[in-house]
VOGU-3710 file (C-alpha; in Angstrom, 3 decimals, decimal comma):
1> mssrkrhrlm> -21,128/17,579/-99,413  -24,360/16,021/-100,589  -27,632/17,865/-100,364  -28,938/15,345/-97,800  -25,948/15,888/-95,495  -26,183/19,626/-95,980  -29,877/19,537/-95,087  -29,146/17,434/-91,957  -26,388/19,805/-90,878  -28,619/22,832/-91,376
11> smmttkltrs> -31,382/21,129/-89,391  -29,040/20,386/-86,496  -27,722/23,948/-86,479  -31,269/25,344/-86,557  -32,320/23,114/-83,660  -29,321/24,147/-81,561  -29,886/27,818/-82,365  -33,565/27,559/-81,431  -32,760/25,884/-78,125  -30,079/28,468/-77,418
21> cslsrcpsli> -32,458/31,341/-78,121  -35,186/29,802/-75,972  -32,728/29,329/-73,095  -31,524/32,893/-73,444  -35,106/34,050/-72,911  -35,595/31,945/-69,775  -34,238/34,536/-67,293  -36,551/37,189/-68,704  -39,554/34,850/-68,651  -38,803/33,745/-65,078
31> fiasfliyay> -38,530/37,363/-63,951  -41,762/38,402/-65,676  -43,703/35,393/-64,361  -42,385/35,845/-60,821  -43,008/39,575/-60,689  -46,514/39,342/-62,150  -47,566/36,622/-59,706  -45,952/38,336/-56,716  -47,502/41,683/-57,651  -50,867/40,009/-58,268
41> vvvhnylvfh> -50,823/38,622/-54,734  -50,101/42,086/-53,332  -52,803/43,838/-55,357  -55,285/40,990/-54,826  -54,892/41,139/-51,050  -55,193/44,905/-51,076  -58,285/45,110/-53,282  -60,168/42,042/-52,065  -59,095/41,368/-48,499  -57,522/44,748/-47,692
51> eaftftgdep> -54,641/42,887/-46,046  -51,728/43,915/-48,225  -50,775/46,648/-45,811  -51,429/44,767/-42,584  -47,792/45,104/-41,599  -46,744/43,093/-38,579  -43,701/42,480/-36,412  -40,759/44,728/-37,281  -42,233/45,884/-40,607  -43,835/49,123/-39,315
61> hyllatvnla> -40,530/50,086/-37,705  -38,612/49,613/-40,958  -41,279/51,685/-42,704  -41,061/54,456/-40,117  -37,296/54,601/-40,626  -37,938/54,767/-44,387  -40,385/57,652/-43,913  -37,829/59,384/-41,715  -35,171/59,149/-44,422  -37,444/59,923/-47,373
71> frhsvfmeev> -39,341/62,940/-46,062  -37,639/64,138/-42,897  -34,075/63,483/-44,141  -33,085/62,519/-40,619  -31,742/59,530/-38,697  -33,134/60,772/-35,366  -36,228/58,724/-34,588  -37,955/60,693/-31,803  -40,198/62,831/-33,978  -41,380/60,082/-36,344
81> ylnppagfpl> -42,338/57,833/-33,412  -44,181/60,653/-31,637  -45,967/61,781/-34,813  -46,172/58,828/-37,224  -47,797/59,231/-40,646  -51,448/58,352/-41,114  -52,054/54,617/-41,091  -49,162/53,807/-38,772  -49,784/52,682/-35,191  -48,274/54,665/-32,328
91> fprhdwhvip> -45,398/52,679/-30,860  -43,677/53,141/-27,501  -40,816/55,523/-28,101  -38,410/53,567/-25,938  -39,136/50,225/-27,539  -36,079/48,139/-28,349  -36,555/49,075/-32,008  -34,813/52,344/-31,182  -31,608/52,656/-29,180  -30,092/55,697/-27,457
101> gnwgrlffgh> -26,935/57,176/-28,882  -24,826/60,306/-28,600  -26,368/63,572/-27,380  -29,242/61,611/-25,827  -30,852/61,121/-29,245  -32,685/57,974/-30,372  -31,532/56,044/-33,450  -33,055/53,177/-35,384  -32,375/49,907/-33,611  -32,074/47,879/-36,816
111> glglpflltv> -29,814/48,329/-39,791  -30,475/51,350/-41,980  -29,695/49,392/-45,154  -33,276/48,369/-45,924  -34,817/51,823/-45,218  -32,140/53,277/-47,489  -33,105/50,868/-50,294  -36,807/51,633/-49,846  -36,519/55,423/-49,748  -37,102/55,960/-53,478
121> pyglggllgv> -39,878/53,299/-53,859  -41,704/54,745/-50,861  -41,346/58,284/-52,192  -42,743/57,252/-55,574  -45,439/54,755/-54,629  -45,937/54,827/-50,883  -46,633/51,500/-49,197  -47,588/49,881/-52,512  -44,251/50,994/-53,970  -42,443/49,360/-51,049
131> nlmmnflssl> -44,267/46,071/-51,625  -43,525/46,159/-55,346  -39,852/46,807/-54,599  -39,751/43,660/-52,466  -41,479/41,814/-55,336  -38,816/43,133/-57,707  -35,929/41,912/-55,525  -37,575/38,505/-55,038  -38,080/38,147/-58,797  -34,403/38,891/-59,416
141> tnvyifkvcr> -33,569/36,233/-56,839  -35,472/33,660/-58,902  -33,605/34,696/-62,047  -30,234/34,082/-60,428  -31,425/30,814/-58,941  -31,991/29,700/-62,527  -28,587/31,006/-63,631  -26,793/29,204/-60,819  -28,663/25,942/-61,376  -27,891/26,030/-65,092
151> efssscsaia> -24,190/25,768/-64,174  -24,762/22,709/-61,982  -27,456/20,815/-63,866  -29,408/20,529/-67,081  -31,649/23,311/-68,319  -34,798/21,352/-67,438  -33,634/20,837/-63,860  -32,632/24,501/-63,625  -36,060/25,664/-64,784  -37,857/23,248/-62,449
161> tslvfafatl> -35,711/24,337/-59,504  -36,260/28,039/-60,133  -40,040/27,564/-60,389  -40,199/25,413/-57,252  -38,158/27,915/-55,254  -40,190/30,827/-56,595  -43,646/29,463/-55,823  -43,381/26,379/-53,569  -41,034/27,622/-50,845  -41,139/30,412/-48,293
171> llpysnqvyp> -39,739/32,765/-50,927  -43,323/33,251/-52,173  -44,946/34,528/-48,939  -41,849/36,526/-48,020  -41,829/38,252/-51,419  -44,199/40,924/-50,038  -42,626/41,161/-46,589  -40,640/44,263/-45,600  -37,601/42,614/-44,064  -33,860/42,848/-44,805
181> dvamsfitif> -33,706/39,063/-45,161  -35,656/39,328/-48,436  -33,211/41,832/-49,907  -30,267/39,789/-48,636  -31,556/36,661/-50,375  -31,001/38,428/-53,696  -27,570/39,723/-52,646  -26,520/36,233/-51,543  -27,432/34,410/-54,748  -26,254/37,289/-56,971
191> sfynvffsgs> -22,827/37,429/-55,318  -22,527/33,632/-55,361  -23,144/33,575/-59,105  -20,625/36,318/-59,790  -17,934/34,738/-57,623  -17,728/31,666/-59,840  -19,508/32,299/-63,117  -18,914/35,925/-64,046  -15,789/38,051/-64,103  -16,613/41,313/-65,833
201> raslfltgll> -15,618/44,562/-64,192  -19,236/45,718/-64,028  -20,331/42,537/-62,220  -17,404/42,839/-59,796  -18,320/46,426/-58,964  -22,004/45,596/-58,481  -21,101/42,559/-56,347  -18,894/44,726/-54,167  -21,639/47,343/-53,896  -24,252/44,835/-52,769
211> lglspalkls> -21,989/42,859/-50,441  -20,770/46,118/-48,928  -24,384/46,990/-48,157  -25,082/43,675/-46,378  -23,742/44,687/-42,904  -26,042/47,723/-43,012  -28,995/45,380/-43,627  -28,166/43,194/-40,649  -24,897/42,489/-38,873  -25,540/38,732/-38,965
221> fvpvlllagg> -25,040/38,883/-42,751  -21,312/39,584/-42,329  -20,367/35,872/-42,806  -21,809/36,012/-46,328  -19,706/39,097/-47,046  -16,541/37,466/-45,699  -17,020/34,095/-47,408  -18,206/35,367/-50,789  -15,811/38,308/-50,804  -12,860/36,197/-49,707
231> slvvklikls> -13,592/33,577/-52,360  -13,800/36,255/-55,037  -10,478/37,815/-53,997  -8,761/34,404/-53,985  -10,179/33,662/-57,432  -8,889/36,940/-58,876  -5,451/36,378/-57,365  -5,244/32,849/-58,789  -6,247/34,145/-62,217  -3,634/36,923/-61,974
241> slsklpyfis> -6,392/39,488/-62,436  -5,119/41,897/-59,797  -6,168/44,848/-61,942  -9,814/43,879/-61,322  -9,500/43,817/-57,525  -10,204/47,560/-57,039  -13,551/47,184/-58,830  -14,677/44,864/-56,038  -12,766/46,103/-53,006  -13,465/49,816/-53,484
251> pvallcgsls> -17,287/49,713/-53,065  -16,979/47,228/-50,173  -14,479/49,471/-48,379  -16,559/52,582/-49,105  -19,844/51,194/-47,777  -18,363/49,351/-44,784  -16,326/52,449/-43,947  -19,444/54,622/-44,196  -21,315/52,286/-41,844  -18,445/52,383/-39,333
261> aynywafgsp> -18,314/56,181/-39,569  -22,066/56,413/-38,952  -21,839/54,093/-35,936  -18,957/56,098/-34,505  -20,851/59,361/-35,046  -24,100/58,036/-33,576  -22,878/55,669/-30,842  -19,192/56,400/-30,323  -18,071/52,999/-31,642  -17,414/51,800/-35,222
271> ivlippycsg> -19,187/48,494/-34,502  -22,490/48,328/-32,646  -23,635/44,903/-31,468  -27,360/44,791/-30,793  -28,213/41,766/-28,633  -30,793/39,354/-30,105  -34,202/39,138/-28,511  -33,671/35,467/-27,650  -30,676/33,213/-27,317  -30,028/29,846/-25,792
281> sllrgaivll> -29,272/26,259/-26,723  -27,816/25,916/-30,209  -29,251/22,403/-30,547  -32,715/23,532/-29,519  -32,536/26,488/-31,876  -31,501/24,235/-34,767  -34,462/21,952/-34,113  -36,804/24,939/-33,976  -35,509/26,278/-37,297  -36,061/22,964/-39,043
291> ldryygllvf> -38,936/21,131/-37,355  -40,948/23,432/-35,105  -44,651/23,341/-35,912  -44,910/27,114/-36,225  -41,380/28,030/-37,289  -39,611/25,092/-38,961  -38,274/25,456/-42,483  -39,010/21,837/-43,365  -42,541/22,113/-41,989  -43,443/25,044/-44,220
301> spvllicifg> -41,287/24,035/-47,216  -40,985/20,223/-47,060  -39,941/20,119/-50,735  -36,487/21,220/-49,547  -35,994/17,656/-48,279  -35,039/16,941/-51,890  -31,741/18,736/-51,174  -30,645/15,733/-49,106  -30,328/13,653/-52,273  -28,053/16,189/-53,974
311> vvhsvkgplk> -25,611/17,287/-51,271  -23,071/14,513/-51,783  -23,219/14,662/-55,574  -22,831/18,455/-55,614  -19,720/18,539/-53,401  -18,124/15,725/-55,404  -18,904/17,193/-58,802  -16,720/19,335/-61,046  -17,960/22,492/-59,307  -17,324/21,222/-55,781
321> aaamlallef> -15,672/24,486/-54,664  -18,807/26,438/-55,550  -21,083/23,842/-53,929  -19,019/23,844/-50,737  -19,140/27,649/-50,559  -22,938/27,574/-50,917  -23,286/25,018/-48,119  -20,773/26,861/-45,909  -22,601/30,179/-46,254  -25,886/28,474/-45,423
331> lcvfiiaasy> -24,348/26,711/-42,418  -22,821/29,901/-40,989  -26,093/31,828/-41,137  -27,961/28,767/-39,841  -25,735/28,600/-36,745  -26,238/32,297/-36,035  -29,998/31,964/-36,513  -30,129/28,876/-34,281  -28,375/30,767/-31,499  -31,004/33,526/-31,817
341> cgtgtgeeyp> -33,857/31,033/-31,591  -32,365/28,892/-28,858  -35,231/29,368/-26,448  -37,499/27,644/-28,943  -40,176/30,286/-29,070  -43,028/29,194/-31,290  -44,479/32,691/-31,683  -42,252/33,687/-34,551  -42,138/34,061/-38,311  -41,502/30,776/-40,151
351> arqlisvlpl> -37,735/30,450/-40,650  -37,303/34,155/-41,375  -33,680/34,074/-40,217  -32,876/31,595/-43,017  -34,515/33,432/-45,921  -31,271/35,295/-46,667  -29,465/32,045/-47,591  -32,420/29,909/-48,671  -31,662/30,430/-52,422  -28,276/28,703/-51,968
361> lcvpfsvald> -30,089/25,410/-51,417  -30,895/25,465/-55,120  -27,450/23,934/-55,739  -28,058/20,507/-54,109  -31,732/20,696/-55,125  -31,022/21,004/-58,852  -28,276/18,371/-58,688  -30,719/15,971/-57,030  -33,267/16,540/-59,795  -30,586/15,936/-62,393
371> rhaksflfkl> -29,135/12,767/-60,869  -32,358/11,008/-59,863  -34,719/12,054/-62,636  -35,223/8,438/-63,770  -36,345/7,127/-60,393  -40,109/6,733/-60,176  -40,145/6,894/-56,370  -38,042/10,042/-56,418  -40,460/11,650/-58,870  -43,383/10,620/-56,670
381> lffvltyisl> -41,689/12,033/-53,576  -40,843/15,241/-55,445  -44,406/15,839/-56,666  -45,985/15,060/-53,278  -43,613/17,396/-51,425  -44,041/20,083/-54,084  -47,823/19,871/-53,778  -47,686/20,268/-49,984  -45,176/23,126/-50,175  -47,111/24,934/-52,898
391> nisssmaysr> -50,301/24,623/-50,875  -48,631/26,117/-47,803  -46,769/28,917/-49,560  -49,793/30,042/-51,581  -52,034/29,997/-48,499  -49,533/32,111/-46,589  -49,033/34,522/-49,476  -52,746/35,126/-49,924  -53,155/36,046/-46,276  -50,224/37,784/-44,638
401> glgltsqnlt> -51,898/37,460/-41,243  -52,333/33,695/-41,522  -48,827/32,399/-41,941  -46,437/35,124/-40,984  -47,764/37,084/-38,047  -46,472/35,863/-34,713  -49,832/36,451/-33,024  -51,826/33,969/-35,129  -50,629/30,513/-34,116  -54,195/29,187/-34,336
411> gkaqmlsrvy> -54,484/30,178/-37,987  -51,198/28,483/-38,844  -52,214/25,353/-36,924  -55,473/25,134/-38,890  -53,651/25,622/-42,193  -51,087/22,920/-41,378  -53,852/20,573/-40,248  -55,555/20,992/-43,610  -52,362/20,561/-45,641  -50,997/17,604/-43,648
421> fgneflfpal> -54,405/15,871/-43,495  -54,747/16,330/-39,733  -51,260/15,005/-38,929  -49,576/18,290/-38,018  -49,055/16,895/-34,501  -46,079/14,970/-35,893  -44,114/18,189/-35,698  -43,116/19,420/-32,224  -44,296/22,760/-30,882  -41,358/24,045/-28,862
431> tpsghylsfv> -42,774/26,858/-26,749  -40,526/28,690/-24,275  -42,042/26,647/-21,442  -41,624/23,366/-23,279  -39,240/20,635/-22,180  -37,037/18,254/-24,123  -39,032/15,280/-22,844  -42,253/16,565/-24,418  -40,325/17,302/-27,608  -38,995/13,729/-27,782
441> nyafltilfa> -42,528/12,366/-27,584  -43,470/14,362/-30,676  -40,166/14,129/-32,529  -39,919/10,338/-32,322  -42,726/9,871/-34,847  -41,296/12,577/-37,082  -37,815/11,041/-37,115  -39,233/7,552/-37,634  -41,288/8,766/-40,577  -38,287/10,553/-42,085
451> lvvciiarea> -36,097/7,443/-41,727  -38,673/5,230/-43,421  -38,943/7,665/-46,338  -35,157/7,935/-46,678  -34,632/4,150/-46,568  -37,283/3,504/-49,207  -35,969/6,332/-51,366  -32,390/5,108/-51,044  -33,323/1,611/-52,167  -35,162/3,003/-55,157
461> lsnp> -32,409/5,460/-56,056  -29,722/2,776/-55,926  -31,490/1,097/-58,854  -32,789/3,960/-60,998
//
């Protein structure tokens, strides 16, 4: 081999090694960047605006259950509601957040999974420790978004997708929210990655541990457990890796069995179905989740429209089984959430019921970036939608009361008016007293606008 060829070979090997090393550092860099920015938002709000601990909605109730577990070592809720810690409001004891059980005692009306996860952070750091724990889980979610996207697309598309999801979607404002949906978003993307792209015994055990915890977070997360767990079992059987099955099944059986035992002890039944606060038309609920002015996912994160351009390519690609599982999990949770929001109430948190499966949309999103990267119109559409989404998510993150509290519709309307240049009226506001006729008047312009964008984009994408 000549010296010139040897030099060229060494140069190629050095380049590949450098790229490999830089890619290996990407998960760590994404985690550090996400956590620092999320934590900065929390500390900034606390020090400057004193809003970091303005907990709203169900958050104080989850925190009271956490206090009850951490310091009172009890699941009976009467005492903590009658004598809450300093800084907590006094809630009605017989609110629907607590439900009566055996012996006439009151138990927490939501799942105990999140209070259980927050017991140690609250004991160590109080309310700030709880917020940082939610930041930690959200940062891990971004890391696994990158890992999943790297399997479906190029490294550049994977990095772009992880950054967009971290800072230009609702994952940013929800990163400091005390809700089980935030924790479940990490469990969903972590289990999805391990079902298809990891097979070590440690990853199987951890996947089983987290999926087994999901029903304790919220019963509506059971479809994720069944779909991801079933896919993992089928995969192990096909690979003749039956010896690995106990590493996954054991923690699932242990945690689900413990939850059933607790329910039987507290309520006399292994399964306790708590009725949702609203239910109604599935179609109306689906429209609310996507397009409502104060609730819709696509209103507050319009960059997710990019997923439309990657759905077909992802389910027809070499990893179509994984892509179909991601879309099926999202669809199942979407249907459940739509049934909850069927009355179309506008006084709600933006698409909170979908946060648990929102990371799964990274699959068609990254594929779309990969397939249409050469189209100028696609790039233009991507940057415009990213700018709008980043503007919304950062505004909501910097003021928890502006975007997420259900009592501040005026603040959200003003924010949307600023971001959408005064055209927020294009999105319908489906209040409980609203009618379909009034919705059609608003939705017609929205649908027409969306069709025009899709037609122009399709023509451009057909000739990249």
